[in-house]
N, C-alpha and C positions, 0 to 999 in steps of 0.2 A: 504493500500500500504506500509506503514511504517513497519508494522509487517511482511509482506511477504518479503520485501526487507532485513530486518535484519536477518530473518531466512535464506534467500538465502546466505547472507554473511557468516553465520555460516557453511552452507553446503559447501561453497567454501573452507573454512578453513579445514573442514574434508577431502575434496577431496585432498587438498595439503598434508595433513598428510598421506593419503593412498599412494600418489605418493612417499613420502619419505620412507615409510615402504617397498614399492615395490622395490625401488632402493637399500635399505639396504639389502634385500634378494638377489638381484643380486650381490651386492658387496661381501657378505659373500660366495656366490657360485662361486666367481672368474669369473663373467661375467661382463666385462667392456664395455658394449654397450653405456653407457652414455658418455664415452670419445670419441666416434666416431660419433654416431647418435645424432641428436638434441633432439628428443622426444622419450623416451623409451616406450610411449604409442602409437606411430605412427604405421602405417600399416606394415612397414618393420620390426620394432623392435618387434611388436606383433607376427608376423609370425615366427621370429627367436626364440623367447622365447617359443612359442608353440612347435616348433620343438625340442628344448632342453628338454622340459618336457616329450616328448613322445618317442624320439629316444633312441635306445640302443647303437648304434655306430655312432659317429659324422662323417658326410660326408661334408667336406668343400665345394665341388662343388655344392651339393644340397643346402647348406646354402647360397651360392652366388646367386643361382637362385631365392631365396625368396625375394631378394632386389628389390625395385621398384624405378623408375625414377632416381633422382640424387644420391640416396643411392648406386646405382651400381658402381659409381666412387670410392666408399670407400670399395669395396668388400674385398680386401686383408686386410685392417685395421680391418674390422668387424670380419673376420675369426681369425685374431691374437688376438682380444679382447676376443674371446670365447675359444680358445684352452686351454686345461688344466682345464676346469671348472669341478666342483664337486657339483652336485645338490643333496643334502640330502633330505630325505623324509619330514622333518619339514619345510625346506625352500621351497620345491615344493608346499606344502600345503599352506604356507603363501602367495606365489605368486598368487595362484589360488583364495584365499579368498580376497586378496587385489584388484585384478582385478575385481572380481565379485562385491565387494562393491563399487569400483570406477564407474562401469557402473550403478549401482543402484543410486548412488548420482547424476550422470549426468542426469538420467531420472527424478529424483526429481527436479533438477534445471530447466530442461525444462518445467516441469509442473508449477513451480512457475513463470517462465518467461511468460508463456501464461496467467496465472491469473493476473499478474501485468499489462500486456498489455491491458487486458480487463478493469481493473479498471482505467487505465490511459486515456481511450478514452475521458472523459469529459475535460481533460487538454491538448488536442492536441495544442491548441492555445499557451499556455505557453511553451510547449515542443518545438514548432517551433521557438519561441523567443529565448529559451536557446541555441538551436543548431546554432544560428548565431554567437555565441562566438567560436573562434578557440579552438579546443581541446575537445569540448563537443559534443558527439554523441547523437542520439535519445535515446539510452538505458541509457546512463549516465544522460541525462537530466531527464528522467523518475525517476531514483533513487534519484536524487537531490530533485525533487519536492516531492517525497515520504517522504523525511526527513524534508524539510522546508515548504512545502505547497506552496500555491500561494497567500495567503493573508499576505502581508508584514506589515500590520498595527499592528500585534501582536508583532512585534519586535521593532516598533517605529523608529528605525534608523539602518543604515547598521553596525554601530559599535557594537550595541548590538547583531546583527545577527552573526557577526564575532566572538564575544566573546562567544556566545552560541555554535558556531562550533569549538571552541578551536584553533582559528587562530590569537589570539591577544597576542603578547608578553607582558611580565610583565614590569613594569616601576619601578624597584627596585634600586633606587639611593639615596645615602645619603652622605653628605659631599664630593661631587664630586667623590664619589666612586660608580661605577656600580657593582652591584652584579648579582644574577641570573636573566636572562631575558627570561627564557624558556617559551614556550607556555604551556597552561594548558592541562590536559588530557581529556577535554571535546570533544564531537564530535567523538566518537570512530568509528562510522560508516560513517559519512559524511566527516570527514577530510581525511581519506585515499583515498576516491573517488575523492575529489577535487585535491589532490596531483597528482593522476594519470592523471586527466584532465590537470593539469598544466604542467606535463611532456610532454604531447602530444602537448600542445599549443606552447611550446618553440621550438618544432621541425617542426612547420608548416611553410614552406617556402613561401607559397602563402600569408599568413597573418602573417608577422613577428612582429606584434605589441608587443606581450608579450615577444618575443625573445629579442627585444631591451631592454625592462625593466629588463629581467632576466640577461642579460649580464652586465648591469650597476651595479646591486646589487651584482652579484656574485664576481666581482673583489674586492669588499670591505668586503663582509660578508660571502662568500663561497656559495657552492651549496645548502646546506640544508636550510639555512635561506632565500636564494633567491627563492627557490621553494615554501616555505611557503608564502612568500610575494606575489608571483604570484597567488597562490591559494586564498589568501585573496582578491586580486584585482578582480579575477573572481567572487567570491561570492558577493563582493560589486557591481559589474556590474549587477549580477542577481537580487539583491535587487532593484536597480533603474529601471531595465528593467521590472520587474514584477509590480512595483508600477506604472510606467507610461505606461506599456504595449507597449513598443517600442523595436525595434530590436537593436542589438549591433552596435554602430557607434562610433569608437574611436575619431572622429573629434568633437563629441558633449560632450566628457568627459573633466575632468580637465587635463588629460594627453594627450597632443597632440602627434601625431606620430613623432618619431625622424627622421629627414631627413637623407638620405643616407650619405651626406657629414659629418654630425655630428657624425654618427656612425663610419665612417672611421677615424675621428680624435680620437675617443675613442680607436679604435683598434691600431692606431699608438702610442698612449700614453702607452697602455698596452705593446706593443713591446719594447718601450724605457725602461720601468721599468724592463722588463725581461732581457734586455741587461745589465743594470746597476747591477742587482743582480748577473749575471754571471761574470761580470768583478770584482766585489768585492770578488768573490770566486777564482779569479786567472785565469779565462779563458780569452783567447784572441779572440775577435769577428772580423772576416774578412768580410768586407762589400761585397755584391755581385758586380760582374763586370757588368757595364752598357753596354748593347748591342747597337750597332749603329742602 
């Protein structure tokens, strides 16, 4: 599973590179679809690019008819983004090859996903445990297990697991002077996956446990350090959950859920600090008029 997962990550990187090459060919050809449409590999964008590759005379009305669903609302902007394009032979060939390679990579990724799903069948119990953590889906849980396994005895402690995953900041302090406290470069496959899960967890409104933790750390340390801290918390939770084979329950951990009243006080303090900062810069803050 680990070998297939890491190979899949490499293919995802190649797919992103092909997207960038495809976009570069469109930009050189003066086709600015990316500034109007969200996905240049979507159905509407694909149909328009196919039309520009084959047509001899550009017809704006026919181009508008190729748009689907919400893209129809941007029909005039789409036409303006294409007018004046010049598609040379080399760029046309580059677009065709990039798209063909992109489709081939997608097919390979699907094949790997099926193989990983088959290999993950004996670990469904642990996958179900991992998915009880906000931000972790069944697919991400499978990939995490592919990296760390289910036997936590090999790591001995959650701190060693976090260090192995590259989520432990350095403690470089001498004579009351703090120097570099960057995390290590370990966990090149696991760390980005946990960061993605952490970003999803802090946006979960139904389970705001990690959101409260993130907001408290972000005020003092910033977004990047806060999201790494959340990723480490999630990995620590996974270590204890797999060791005890228990589902995620914040009430049973050392971190009790923050009451809404306390969270409101944190927000009020944050607003006061922002007002003080603005007043120091010379701004005048007018309080809102209380309504009867």
